[in-house]
RODO-2510 file (C-alpha; in nm, 4 decimals, decimal comma):
residues 333
     n   res          X          Y          Z
     1     m    -3,1853    -0,6461    -1,5590
     2     k    -2,8407    -0,6610    -1,7122
     3     a    -2,5528    -0,7969    -1,5067
     4     i    -2,4167    -0,5673    -1,2373
     5     w    -2,0412    -0,5849    -1,2102
     6     f    -1,9423    -0,2548    -1,0483
     7     v    -2,0562    -0,0639    -0,7391
     8     g    -2,1535     0,2375    -0,9495
     9     q    -2,3820     0,0198    -1,1627
    10     m    -2,5557    -0,1093    -0,8513
    11     l    -2,6148     0,2426    -0,7191
    12     r    -2,7709     0,3525    -1,0470
    13     a    -2,9782     0,0343    -1,0783
    14     y    -3,1380     0,0991    -0,7382
    15     g    -3,1788     0,4728    -0,7922
    16     l    -2,9243     0,5607    -0,5248
    17     t    -2,8097     0,8883    -0,6760
    18     d    -2,7388     1,0859    -0,3588
    19     r    -2,4097     1,2669    -0,4100
    20     r    -2,2980     1,2359    -0,0477
    21     l    -2,3468     0,8583    -0,0553
    22     k    -2,1552     0,8240    -0,3823
    23     t    -1,8725     1,0443    -0,2520
    24     f    -1,8557     0,8490     0,0740
    25     l    -1,8301     0,5188    -0,1141
    26     d    -1,5713     0,6641    -0,3524
    27     l    -1,3540     0,7638    -0,0565
    28     q    -1,3853     0,4294     0,1206
    29     l    -1,3311     0,2196    -0,1905
    30     k    -1,0306     0,4217    -0,3028
    31     l    -0,8671     0,3242     0,0276
    32     y    -0,9372    -0,0460    -0,0157
    33     s    -0,9509    -0,1080    -0,3886
    34     q    -0,7429     0,1818    -0,5264
    35     v    -1,0284     0,2873    -0,7547
    36     d    -1,3660     0,4559    -0,7010
    37     a    -1,7174     0,3102    -0,7025
    38     d    -1,7510     0,3240    -1,0807
    39     e    -1,4502     0,0931    -1,1258
    40     t    -1,4512    -0,1277    -0,8142
    41     a    -1,5726    -0,4846    -0,8604
    42     l    -1,9000    -0,5246    -0,6700
    43     l    -1,8062    -0,8486    -0,4941
    44     y    -1,4764    -0,7033    -0,3744
    45     a    -1,6524    -0,3918    -0,2422
    46     a    -1,9071    -0,6000    -0,0528
    47     t    -1,6267    -0,7932     0,1151
    48     a    -1,4013    -0,4961     0,1890
    49     l    -1,6766    -0,2726     0,3249
    50     g    -1,8140    -0,5613     0,5300
    51     v    -1,4912    -0,6433     0,7143
    52     s    -1,4114    -0,2752     0,7726
    53     q    -1,7182    -0,2193     0,9903
    54     e    -1,6874    -0,1683     1,3651
    55     p    -1,5757    -0,3554     1,5694
    56     q    -1,3647    -0,5278     1,3025
    57     g    -1,2512    -0,2195     1,1048
    58     l    -0,9398    -0,0132     1,1516
    59     y    -0,7579    -0,0131     1,4823
    60     h    -0,4168     0,0598     1,6294
    61     l    -0,1706    -0,1996     1,7493
    62     q    -0,0314    -0,1265     2,0925
    63     g     0,3158     0,0103     2,0266
    64     s     0,2463     0,0921     1,6574
    65     m     0,2982    -0,1299     1,3523
    66     q     0,6528    -0,1903     1,4751
    67     a     0,4967    -0,4400     1,7166
    68     l     0,3748    -0,6454     1,4189
    69     s     0,7181    -0,6311     1,2534
    70     d     0,8843    -0,7460     1,5748
    71     c     0,6461    -1,0429     1,6037
    72     l     0,7139    -1,1451     1,2435
    73     v     1,0900    -1,1373     1,3025
    74     q     1,0569    -1,3424     1,6213
    75     a     0,8439    -1,6036     1,4448
    76     l     1,0844    -1,6221     1,1503
    77     e     1,3874    -1,6759     1,3726
    78     r     1,1995    -1,9198     1,5961
    79     d     1,1246    -2,1423     1,2990
    80     g     1,4759    -2,1374     1,1560
    81     g     1,4387    -1,8534     0,9090
    82     k     1,7107    -1,6021     0,8292
    83     l     1,6394    -1,2330     0,7865
    84     l     1,8841    -1,0192     0,5880
    85     m     1,8584    -0,6453     0,6428
    86     r     1,9965    -0,3951     0,3893
    87     h     2,0233    -0,6589     0,1204
    88     t     1,8635    -0,6446    -0,2234
    89     v     1,7416    -0,9292    -0,4430
    90     q     1,8643    -0,8259    -0,7874
    91     r     1,7512    -1,1182    -1,0023
    92     i     1,5475    -1,4343    -0,9980
    93     l     1,7402    -1,7035    -1,1840
    94     t     1,5563    -1,9720    -1,3794
    95     e     1,6417    -2,2851    -1,5740
    96     n     1,4023    -2,4713    -1,8077
    97     n     1,1159    -2,2487    -1,6900
    98     q     1,1774    -2,3282    -1,3235
    99     a     1,2950    -2,0866    -1,0541
   100     k     1,6314    -2,2031    -0,9232
   101     a     1,7991    -1,9237    -0,7276
   102     i     1,8112    -1,5549    -0,6416
   103     e     2,0971    -1,3109    -0,6820
   104     i     2,1521    -1,1015    -0,3669
   105     r     2,3534    -0,7842    -0,3164
   106     n     2,4743    -0,6506     0,0182
   107     q     2,3854    -0,2812     0,0040
   108     k     2,6675    -0,1866     0,2408
   109     t     2,9611    -0,3832     0,0978
   110     g     2,8447    -0,4365    -0,2595
   111     e     2,9067    -0,8137    -0,2295
   112     v     2,6910    -1,0172    -0,4695
   113     w     2,6151    -1,3876    -0,4440
   114     v     2,3652    -1,6458    -0,5669
   115     e     2,1398    -1,8302    -0,3211
   116     p     1,9785    -2,1525    -0,4546
   117     a     1,6203    -2,2315    -0,3527
   118     d     1,3643    -2,5068    -0,3963
   119     y     1,0823    -2,2528    -0,3962
   120     i     1,0916    -1,8766    -0,4350
   121     i     0,8087    -1,6672    -0,2920
   122     a     0,8243    -1,3091    -0,4148
   123     n     0,6600    -1,0534    -0,1871
   124     v     0,6837    -0,7752    -0,4458
   125     t     0,4644    -0,5919    -0,6922
   126     v     0,3918    -0,7740    -1,0157
   127     q     0,5847    -0,4964    -1,1934
   128     n     0,8908    -0,5722    -0,9801
   129     l     0,8500    -0,9451    -1,0435
   130     v     0,8830    -0,8933    -1,4191
   131     q     1,1911    -0,6775    -1,3627
   132     l     1,3519    -0,9436    -1,1417
   133     l     1,2917    -1,2106    -1,4049
   134     g     1,4352    -1,0001    -1,6872
   135     d     1,4475    -1,1927    -2,0143
   136     a     1,3088    -1,5003    -1,8356
   137     a     0,9694    -1,3311    -1,7867
   138     p     0,7152    -1,4968    -2,0206
   139     s     0,6212    -1,2559    -2,2999
   140     g     0,2475    -1,2848    -2,2379
   141     y     0,2903    -1,2169    -1,8661
   142     r     0,5108    -0,9162    -1,9405
   143     r     0,2599    -0,7731    -2,1880
   144     r    -0,0200    -0,8070    -1,9349
   145     v     0,1819    -0,6183    -1,6737
   146     d     0,2773    -0,3487    -1,9241
   147     k    -0,0905    -0,2861    -2,0006
   148     l    -0,1911    -0,2301    -1,6376
   149     p    -0,3294     0,1167    -1,5557
   150     t    -0,0912     0,3391    -1,3609
   151     a    -0,1018     0,2446    -0,9936
   152     s    -0,1309     0,5018    -0,7149
   153     g     0,1466     0,6467    -0,5084
   154     a     0,1127     0,8140    -0,1700
   155     f     0,2152     1,1408    -0,0123
   156     v     0,2336     1,0993     0,3654
   157     i     0,2999     1,3607     0,6312
   158     y     0,4104     1,2568     0,9799
   159     l     0,3564     1,5074     1,2598
   160     g     0,4763     1,4899     1,6176
   161     v     0,2625     1,7317     1,8180
   162     k     0,1860     1,8323     2,1722
   163     q    -0,1259     1,6685     2,3109
   164     e    -0,3122     2,0006     2,3142
   165     a    -0,3099     1,9951     1,9332
   166     i    -0,5577     1,7061     1,9410
   167     p    -0,9284     1,7933     1,9872
   168     a    -1,1121     1,6325     2,2772
   169     n    -1,2622     1,2898     2,2009
   170     c    -1,0770     1,2751     1,8700
   171     p    -1,1324     0,9428     1,6870
   172     p    -0,8221     0,7357     1,6058
   173     h    -0,8965     0,7550     1,2319
   174     l    -1,0468     1,0330     1,0246
   175     q    -1,1050     1,1026     0,6578
   176     f    -1,1240     1,4517     0,5112
   177     l    -1,2380     1,5729     0,1706
   178     y    -1,1811     1,9412     0,1046
   179     d    -1,3393     1,9922    -0,2383
   180     y    -1,6271     1,7755    -0,3633
   181     d    -1,5329     1,8541    -0,7201
   182     g    -1,1642     1,7787    -0,6716
   183     p    -0,9785     1,4482    -0,7005
   184     i    -0,9577     1,1766    -0,4376
   185     g    -0,5926     1,2403    -0,3693
   186     e    -0,3293     1,5096    -0,4254
   187     n    -0,3995     1,6456    -0,0739
   188     n    -0,7662     1,7104    -0,1597
   189     s    -0,8527     1,4031     0,0458
   190     l    -0,6555     1,2954     0,3521
   191     f    -0,6781     0,9752     0,5536
   192     v    -0,5592     1,0489     0,9055
   193     s    -0,4374     0,8282     1,1900
   194     v    -0,4087     0,9819     1,5380
   195     s    -0,2341     0,8297     1,8396
   196     h    -0,4048     0,8081     2,1770
   197     p    -0,2416     0,8540     2,5180
   198     g    -0,0751     0,5337     2,6356
   199     d    -0,0838     0,3488     2,3022
   200     g     0,2949     0,3455     2,2721
   201     r     0,3107     0,5658     1,9642
   202     a     0,4190     0,8893     2,1346
   203     p     0,5716     0,9996     2,4665
   204     e     0,3427     1,1195     2,7442
   205     g     0,2068     1,4643     2,6661
   206     y     0,2579     1,4231     2,2927
   207     a     0,0766     1,2629     1,9996
   208     t     0,1340     1,1606     1,6408
   209     v    -0,0779     1,2666     1,3461
   210     i    -0,0150     1,0743     1,0234
   211     a    -0,2017     1,1863     0,7132
   212     s    -0,1808     1,0236     0,3713
   213     s    -0,3120     1,1154     0,0302
   214     f    -0,3081     0,9307    -0,2990
   215     t    -0,0863     1,0867    -0,5612
   216     n     0,0133     1,0209    -0,9192
   217     p     0,3635     0,8717    -0,8816
   218     t     0,4848     1,0022    -1,2164
   219     i     0,4802     1,3673    -1,1064
   220     w     0,7480     1,2895    -0,8461
   221     w     0,9958     1,1342    -1,0868
   222     n     1,0887     1,4386    -1,2945
   223     g     1,4510     1,5203    -1,2161
   224     e     1,6673     1,4042    -0,9278
   225     a     1,5397     1,3392    -0,5767
   226     e     1,7497     1,6256    -0,4429
   227     s     1,6618     1,8689    -0,7229
   228     d     1,5043     2,2055    -0,6444
   229     s     1,1862     2,1118    -0,8351
   230     y     1,1365     1,7912    -0,6363
   231     q     1,2052     1,9577    -0,3011
   232     s     0,9741     2,2468    -0,3913
   233     l     0,6932     2,0064    -0,4791
   234     k     0,7473     1,8106    -0,1572
   235     q     0,7444     2,1312     0,0485
   236     h     0,4299     2,2536    -0,1262
   237     y     0,2482     1,9284    -0,0471
   238     t     0,3750     1,9414     0,3124
   239     d     0,2590     2,3004     0,3665
   240     t    -0,0800     2,2308     0,2055
   241     a    -0,1359     1,9211     0,4195
   242     i    -0,0529     2,1083     0,7412
   243     q    -0,2796     2,3976     0,6435
   244     r    -0,5692     2,1636     0,5731
   245     l    -0,5153     1,9510     0,8821
   246     g    -0,5082     2,2746     1,0788
   247     q    -0,8781     2,3168     1,0055
   248     f    -0,9428     2,0330     1,2529
   249     f    -0,6294     2,0057     1,4666
   250     h    -0,4731     2,2930     1,6614
   251     l    -0,1519     2,3145     1,4613
   252     t     0,0784     2,6066     1,5385
   253     p     0,4566     2,6534     1,5546
   254     d     0,4220     2,5942     1,9271
   255     t     0,2220     2,2684     1,9078
   256     i     0,4105     2,1097     1,6161
   257     v     0,7359     1,9581     1,7413
   258     h     0,8352     1,7392     1,4460
   259     v     0,7518     1,7173     1,0742
   260     e     0,8481     1,4530     0,8180
   261     a     0,7050     1,3792     0,4763
   262     a     0,7266     1,0865     0,2360
   263     t     0,6648     1,0751    -0,1381
   264     p     0,6649     0,7914    -0,3924
   265     r     1,0419     0,8435    -0,4166
   266     t     1,0678     0,7761    -0,0438
   267     f     0,8730     0,4524    -0,0720
   268     a     1,0744     0,3440    -0,3746
   269     h     1,3975     0,4011    -0,1812
   270     y     1,2959     0,2151     0,1351
   271     t     1,0757    -0,0607    -0,0087
   272     g     1,2060    -0,1083    -0,3627
   273     r     0,8504    -0,1015    -0,4995
   274     d     0,8337     0,0084    -0,8619
   275     q     0,7941     0,3899    -0,8712
   276     g     0,7053     0,3744    -0,5017
   277     i     0,3489     0,2615    -0,5755
   278     v     0,1170     0,1612    -0,2912
   279     g    -0,1881    -0,0559    -0,2505
   280     g    -0,1587    -0,2928    -0,5423
   281     i    -0,3033    -0,2798    -0,8914
   282     g    -0,6677    -0,1915    -0,8209
   283     q    -0,9696    -0,4143    -0,7812
   284     r    -1,1312    -0,3603    -1,1193
   285     i    -1,3066    -0,6532    -1,2846
   286     s    -1,0010    -0,7074    -1,5065
   287     t    -0,7724    -0,7504    -1,2049
   288     f    -1,0076    -0,8926    -0,9416
   289     g    -1,0408    -1,2527    -0,8248
   290     p    -1,0275    -1,5038    -1,1127
   291     f    -0,9263    -1,2249    -1,3532
   292     g    -0,6380    -1,1051    -1,1370
   293     f    -0,2785    -1,2171    -1,1058
   294     a    -0,2558    -1,5617    -0,9517
   295     n    -0,0210    -1,6550    -0,6701
   296     r     0,1144    -1,9286    -0,8956
   297     t     0,3245    -1,7671    -1,1682
   298     p     0,4037    -1,9085    -1,5149
   299     i     0,7488    -2,0014    -1,3788
   300     n     0,7506    -2,3314    -1,1902
   301     h     0,8306    -2,3049    -0,8182
   302     l     0,7961    -1,9241    -0,8307
   303     w     0,5081    -1,7757    -0,6345
   304     l     0,3805    -1,4204    -0,5969
   305     v     0,2261    -1,2825    -0,2777
   306     g     0,1250    -0,9336    -0,1713
   307     d    -0,1164    -0,6687    -0,2885
   308     s    -0,0844    -0,7485    -0,6603
   309     t    -0,2715    -1,0735    -0,5925
   310     h    -0,6118    -1,1657    -0,4488
   311     p    -0,7538    -1,0265    -0,2237
   312     g    -0,5537    -0,7043    -0,2622
   313     e    -0,4061    -0,4589    -0,0169
   314     g    -0,4036    -0,4252     0,3610
   315     t    -0,2606    -0,6410     0,6380
   316     a    -0,5525    -0,8850     0,6151
   317     g    -0,5380    -0,9010     0,2354
   318     v    -0,1673    -0,9684     0,1984
   319     s    -0,1710    -1,2136     0,4901
   320     y    -0,4457    -1,4138     0,3207
   321     s    -0,2425    -1,4075    -0,0009
   322     a     0,0575    -1,5503     0,1839
   323     l    -0,1541    -1,8137     0,3599
   324     t    -0,2853    -1,9292     0,0226
   325     v     0,0700    -1,9843    -0,1036
   326     v     0,1805    -2,1633     0,2133
   327     r    -0,1055    -2,4105     0,1781
   328     q    -0,0293    -2,4714    -0,1906
   329     v     0,3447    -2,5176    -0,1369
   330     e     0,2823    -2,7561     0,1533
   331     a     0,0412    -2,9568    -0,0626
   332     e     0,3074    -2,9879    -0,3352
   333     s     0,5944    -3,0776    -0,1017
***
């Protein structure tokens, strides 16, 4: 038997041709690896699907993800770190192929200054890393980034609803696919997170429903963010998502009390990620494990963490990426 590298190859090799099974795996793997079963590296899929099983799988933090952010800030300040809000790193400065400093801009005042550093750990996409390095980015590294397939963006709708909008015994996470022959994304598939009473995510008598769908980021970057075409597209996606969610939830003008939506432009504005992409660069063979982007960059004392590196996206994935760098930096120091 020839080597099996992808999940789709394994399914065909074992005669597992059931369409429902393939569709189910496509949906799960798109969430974790950014690509479907035919493109996801088999070893990555085995790991991701293994750790996502109950009771490990997805779960809510008491008080929402803000609780995690608060703990990270407390730990940073406890250990002598300094957190700058509303500041932007504009450049990574190098000398003789070694990272030396970062250029920072205060978003409110416009003040710009240079902060020297012994080590620089960039928690950004690999696309952003090349942009921050500018002319200092090694040509081979830049070419490799330029050749990456287009990464996914996300359209997300946030609903505040009355509790009666939520069906009895509703699970905290759901996944919907509306057309088997349609794409995984563009509101044809929705991954949904629902609050439960007392979990700190909504006041008593109310609930939150957050639904996300993969989207091609390029379709959101035609024209200005406030242009009629952009707002019309955003409204169309919002209306479609509510209509489709209404097939499961009891969504009416009376039960919906708040609506917000986010597009790749939103994520680009608030996170600075290139084109507002989410979830990393995809766990294909060409970008998985030993073939992926290493934490150690070609620039000395410059490290990359986050979902562009092994083992990819998610809180567990990016935390492991950071832990890897911490251990390597400590070993060098």
